[in-house]
Backbone as CSV, one residue per row, in Angstrom:
resi,resn,N_x,N_y,N_z,CA_x,CA_y,CA_z,C_x,C_y,C_z
1,MET,-76.064,-3.629,284.518,-76.099,-5.010,284.083,-77.188,-5.220,283.019
2,ARG,-78.329,-4.580,283.222,-79.414,-4.706,282.269,-79.032,-4.097,280.916
3,ARG,-78.295,-3.003,280.958,-77.854,-2.354,279.725,-76.926,-3.282,278.932
4,ILE,-76.086,-4.028,279.582,-75.187,-4.970,278.916,-75.999,-6.057,278.217
5,ARG,-77.040,-6.561,278.865,-77.893,-7.585,278.245,-78.570,-7.044,276.991
6,ILE,-79.034,-5.815,277.048,-79.695,-5.219,275.886,-78.689,-5.041,274.754
7,LEU,-77.485,-4.570,275.078,-76.459,-4.390,274.059,-76.077,-5.713,273.417
8,PHE,-76.117,-6.782,274.168,-75.812,-8.102,273.642,-76.981,-8.636,272.806
9,ALA,-78.198,-8.368,273.222,-79.380,-8.894,272.564,-79.604,-8.274,271.188
10,VAL,-79.281,-7.013,271.023,-79.536,-6.332,269.759,-78.775,-6.999,268.602
11,PRO,-77.456,-7.233,268.709,-76.778,-7.893,267.590,-77.285,-9.313,267.346
12,VAL,-77.635,-10.021,268.391,-78.145,-11.377,268.232,-79.453,-11.352,267.449
13,LEU,-80.332,-10.443,267.794,-81.600,-10.329,267.073,-81.377,-9.916,265.621
14,ALA,-80.423,-9.049,265.391,-80.129,-8.617,264.022,-79.635,-9.794,263.179
15,VAL,-78.782,-10.619,263.747,-78.272,-11.793,263.036,-79.409,-12.766,262.750
16,MET,-80.266,-12.985,263.729,-81.387,-13.893,263.532,-82.321,-13.392,262.430
17,ALA,-82.556,-12.092,262.395,-83.420,-11.517,261.358,-82.776,-11.682,259.983
18,ALA,-81.479,-11.475,259.902,-80.775,-11.625,258.630,-80.821,-13.061,258.144
19,LEU,-80.635,-14.023,259.042,-80.697,-15.433,258.658,-82.082,-15.813,258.165
20,ARG,-83.105,-15.294,258.827,-84.480,-15.580,258.408,-84.733,-15.000,257.024
21,ALA,-84.267,-13.771,256.807,-84.463,-13.137,255.497,-83.751,-13.932,254.407
22,GLU,-82.547,-14.423,254.706,-81.810,-15.214,253.729,-82.540,-16.518,253.434
23,ALA,-83.042,-17.169,254.464,-83.778,-18.416,254.272,-85.024,-18.178,253.425
24,GLU,-85.729,-17.072,253.681,-86.914,-16.754,252.890,-86.528,-16.472,251.451
25,MET,-85.404,-15.782,251.250,-84.958,-15.465,249.907,-84.628,-16.750,249.148
26,LEU,-83.908,-17.675,249.774,-83.564,-18.923,249.111,-84.813,-19.737,248.810
27,GLY,-85.740,-19.757,249.733,-86.986,-20.475,249.495,-87.746,-19.876,248.330
28,ARG,-87.804,-18.568,248.264,-88.478,-17.879,247.162,-87.737,-18.119,245.857
29,ALA,-86.411,-18.046,245.894,-85.623,-18.274,244.684,-85.828,-19.691,244.184
30,SER,-85.869,-20.630,245.103,-86.057,-22.021,244.709,-87.414,-22.215,244.053
31,SER,-88.459,-21.613,244.622,-89.782,-21.762,244.031,-89.879,-21.007,242.710
32,LEU,-89.199,-19.863,242.581,-89.182,-19.134,241.314,-88.508,-19.958,240.233
33,ALA,-87.418,-20.622,240.606,-86.705,-21.447,239.639,-87.567,-22.601,239.158
34,THR,-88.404,-23.123,240.026,-89.287,-24.216,239.659,-90.401,-23.727,238.748
35,ILE,-90.927,-22.552,239.031,-92.058,-22.017,238.271,-91.616,-21.477,236.912
36,ASN,-90.527,-20.741,236.867,-90.093,-20.056,235.657,-88.787,-20.655,235.147
37,PRO,-88.802,-21.442,234.076,-87.581,-22.071,233.591,-86.536,-21.094,233.062
38,ARG,-86.921,-19.814,232.817,-85.934,-18.826,232.373,-85.335,-18.052,233.532
39,HIS,-85.804,-18.326,234.739,-85.229,-17.679,235.925,-83.761,-18.100,236.026
40,PRO,-82.849,-17.163,236.383,-81.420,-17.492,236.433,-81.078,-18.663,237.346
41,LEU,-81.923,-18.958,238.322,-81.648,-20.084,239.203,-82.336,-21.366,238.749
42,SER,-82.969,-21.338,237.600,-83.632,-22.522,237.078,-82.596,-23.509,236.571
43,SER,-82.806,-24.783,236.853,-81.869,-25.789,236.351,-81.911,-25.846,234.828
44,LYS,-83.056,-25.526,234.208,-83.139,-25.496,232.745,-82.311,-24.356,232.184
45,CYS,-82.346,-23.212,232.847,-81.548,-22.065,232.418,-80.054,-22.389,232.536
46,VAL,-79.682,-22.985,233.659,-78.277,-23.360,233.868,-77.863,-24.402,232.840
47,GLN,-78.744,-25.353,232.548,-78.421,-26.390,231.558,-78.185,-25.789,230.184
48,ALA,-78.980,-24.802,229.799,-78.789,-24.143,228.508,-77.419,-23.469,228.450
49,LYS,-77.037,-22.816,229.537,-75.715,-22.169,229.591,-74.602,-23.208,229.605
50,THR,-74.851,-24.337,230.239,-73.863,-25.422,230.272,-73.657,-25.987,228.873
51,ASN,-74.729,-26.116,228.105,-74.601,-26.620,226.734,-73.706,-25.718,225.900
52,VAL,-73.852,-24.410,226.067,-73.002,-23.449,225.347,-71.542,-23.617,225.794
53,ALA,-71.329,-23.716,227.111,-69.972,-23.891,227.637,-69.367,-25.204,227.159
54,ASP,-70.171,-26.259,227.084,-69.691,-27.560,226.636,-69.288,-27.520,225.160
55,GLN,-70.054,-26.819,224.338,-69.689,-26.663,222.926,-68.370,-25.899,222.797
56,ARG,-68.221,-24.869,223.617,-66.980,-24.086,223.609,-65.806,-24.965,224.030
57,LEU,-66.011,-25.774,225.069,-64.964,-26.676,225.552,-64.578,-27.676,224.467
58,ASN,-65.565,-28.291,223.821,-65.273,-29.278,222.782,-64.515,-28.660,221.620
59,ALA,-64.903,-27.452,221.231,-64.207,-26.762,220.141,-62.761,-26.451,220.532
60,ALA,-62.556,-25.993,221.758,-61.203,-25.676,222.221,-60.352,-26.939,222.304
61,TYR,-60.949,-28.023,222.799,-60.205,-29.289,222.908,-59.777,-29.792,221.521
62,LYS,-60.706,-29.792,220.574,-60.395,-30.255,219.219,-59.333,-29.377,218.567
63,ALA,-59.453,-28.078,218.748,-58.465,-27.154,218.166,-57.091,-27.374,218.784
64,LEU,-57.058,-27.580,220.104,-55.776,-27.802,220.764,-55.175,-29.138,220.351
65,GLN,-56.000,-30.183,220.243,-55.508,-31.495,219.796,-54.886,-31.382,218.401
66,ALA,-55.481,-30.589,217.547,-54.959,-30.430,216.191,-53.677,-29.614,216.171
67,ARG,-53.494,-28.785,217.161,-52.358,-27.866,217.167,-51.107,-28.424,217.847
68,VAL,-51.280,-29.286,218.854,-50.120,-29.762,219.615,-49.354,-30.821,218.837
69,ASP,-48.129,-31.054,219.276,-47.300,-32.101,218.684,-47.941,-33.468,218.918
70,ALA,-47.621,-34.410,218.071,-48.175,-35.763,218.191,-47.884,-36.359,219.571
71,ALA,-46.717,-36.059,220.133,-46.351,-36.598,221.445,-47.208,-36.020,222.573
72,GLN,-47.838,-34.890,222.327,-48.663,-34.250,223.355,-50.131,-34.670,223.309
73,ARG,-50.548,-35.336,222.247,-51.964,-35.669,222.090,-52.474,-36.647,223.140
74,GLN,-51.713,-37.712,223.393,-52.160,-38.691,224.387,-52.192,-38.101,225.802
75,PRO,-51.164,-37.340,226.220,-51.254,-36.710,227.546,-52.435,-35.741,227.658
76,LEU,-52.751,-35.027,226.584,-53.910,-34.122,226.606,-55.203,-34.923,226.744
77,LEU,-55.306,-36.013,226.014,-56.490,-36.881,226.119,-56.638,-37.418,227.537
78,SER,-55.536,-37.896,228.114,-55.573,-38.423,229.488,-55.979,-37.338,230.482
79,ALA,-55.412,-36.155,230.313,-55.737,-35.045,231.212,-57.213,-34.679,231.092
80,GLN,-57.735,-34.667,229.868,-59.137,-34.309,229.671,-60.063,-35.350,230.300
81,ARG,-59.734,-36.610,230.150,-60.560,-37.666,230.761,-60.540,-37.565,232.288
82,LEU,-59.370,-37.308,232.846,-59.280,-37.139,234.306,-60.017,-35.891,234.762
83,TRP,-59.957,-34.836,233.965,-60.679,-33.608,234.310,-62.178,-33.874,234.351
84,VAL,-62.697,-34.625,233.388,-64.134,-34.945,233.365,-64.515,-35.734,234.622
85,GLN,-63.671,-36.689,235.010,-63.939,-37.450,236.236,-63.959,-36.529,237.451
86,TYR,-62.988,-35.631,237.527,-62.933,-34.677,238.635,-64.178,-33.800,238.648
87,ARG,-64.523,-33.234,237.488,-65.697,-32.355,237.400,-66.955,-33.063,237.880
88,ASP,-67.163,-34.264,237.390,-68.373,-34.999,237.746,-68.415,-35.339,239.231
89,ALA,-67.278,-35.749,239.791,-67.237,-36.090,241.220,-67.385,-34.846,242.085
90,ASN,-66.674,-33.790,241.738,-66.718,-32.563,242.526,-68.104,-31.934,242.491
91,CYS,-68.674,-31.802,241.320,-69.986,-31.159,241.205,-71.093,-32.089,241.696
92,GLY,-70.888,-33.380,241.600,-71.858,-34.321,242.133,-72.037,-34.171,243.627
93,PHE,-70.979,-33.760,244.298,-71.044,-33.517,245.740,-72.146,-32.526,246.077
94,TYR,-72.287,-31.479,245.273,-73.267,-30.433,245.562,-74.703,-30.920,245.397
95,GLY,-74.908,-31.927,244.586,-76.251,-32.426,244.354,-76.653,-33.584,245.237
96,THR,-75.817,-33.941,246.218,-76.126,-35.111,247.045,-77.116,-34.817,248.155
97,HIS,-77.359,-33.572,248.466,-78.321,-33.221,249.513,-79.702,-33.048,248.908
98,ASP,-80.725,-33.223,249.733,-82.096,-33.041,249.280,-82.370,-31.568,249.006
99,GLY,-83.304,-31.333,248.134,-83.728,-29.969,247.854,-83.437,-29.579,246.421
100,SER,-84.374,-28.850,245.822,-84.218,-28.458,244.424,-83.068,-27.476,244.233
101,ILE,-82.785,-26.663,245.229,-81.692,-25.697,245.086,-80.347,-26.415,245.006
102,ARG,-80.246,-27.577,245.632,-79.001,-28.366,245.564,-78.738,-28.854,244.143
103,GLN,-79.796,-29.232,243.443,-79.638,-29.668,242.064,-79.184,-28.506,241.185
104,VAL,-79.697,-27.330,241.468,-79.281,-26.139,240.721,-77.816,-25.834,241.027
105,GLN,-77.408,-25.989,242.286,-76.007,-25.756,242.644,-75.093,-26.734,241.906
106,ALA,-75.483,-27.980,241.819,-74.680,-28.975,241.106,-74.586,-28.619,239.626
107,ALA,-75.704,-28.222,239.035,-75.709,-27.832,237.624,-74.853,-26.594,237.398
108,GLU,-74.932,-25.641,238.302,-74.126,-24.419,238.189,-72.644,-24.735,238.326
109,CYS,-72.305,-25.676,239.170,-70.911,-26.103,239.322,-70.386,-26.639,237.995
110,ILE,-71.164,-27.504,237.363,-70.732,-28.070,236.076,-70.563,-26.969,235.041
111,ARG,-71.512,-26.037,234.986,-71.398,-24.925,234.034,-70.134,-24.112,234.277
112,SER,-69.906,-23.793,235.527,-68.782,-22.938,235.885,-67.431,-23.592,235.578
113,VAL,-67.250,-24.824,235.994,-65.949,-25.468,235.762,-65.751,-25.802,234.292
114,THR,-66.845,-26.026,233.562,-66.725,-26.264,232.122,-66.250,-24.998,231.421
115,GLU,-66.799,-23.861,231.805,-66.323,-22.591,231.236,-64.854,-22.353,231.584
116,ASP,-64.476,-22.657,232.827,-63.086,-22.484,233.240,-62.151,-23.365,232.410
117,ARG,-62.553,-24.615,232.186,-61.717,-25.539,231.417,-61.629,-25.085,229.966
118,ALA,-62.710,-24.601,229.401,-62.677,-24.109,228.022,-61.687,-22.943,227.899
119,ARG,-61.738,-22.020,228.873,-60.778,-20.897,228.864,-59.347,-21.400,228.999
120,GLU,-59.147,-22.399,229.850,-57.802,-22.958,230.041,-57.261,-23.553,228.742
121,LEU,-58.085,-24.315,228.041,-57.634,-24.930,226.784,-57.412,-23.877,225.707
122,GLU,-58.266,-22.870,225.663,-58.077,-21.782,224.709,-56.764,-21.044,224.984
123,LYS,-56.498,-20.844,226.243,-55.237,-20.160,226.608,-54.025,-21.030,226.278
124,ALA,-54.171,-22.342,226.404,-53.055,-23.243,226.107,-52.645,-23.147,224.641
125,MET,-53.553,-22.748,223.779,-53.210,-22.615,222.367,-52.334,-21.392,222.103
126,THR,-52.220,-20.507,223.049,-51.404,-19.307,222.848,-49.977,-19.482,223.369
127,PHE,-49.662,-20.664,223.913,-48.329,-20.913,224.473,-47.353,-21.373,223.398
128,ASP,-46.957,-20.512,222.540,-45.980,-20.890,221.510,-44.638,-20.315,221.786
């Protein structure tokens, strides 16, 4: 019976140690992001990457608007406006909790979905 308790305790302790290590890592990453604005988890670093993605998105949108038929321009505009609303609401969810890492998660969400949308619009130009 004692051997069964020990066999059960070992995995539990291993999981607890892993969770503690992860918590320490996130805490360290969060403080690194605050101290070093070029750290990959820094909100300033993410914002710089988001600016690049946003420029790419705007260029793709303008190019696609110029390329599609006149009848497709208004639906594309409507879709883009709805996409912006979705992006802001979806990524805003990640920033609603307290903590600096949450703000970085929200910023990373915006960067990521903006890059995805830019790729989508670029790909739409190849549908001839």
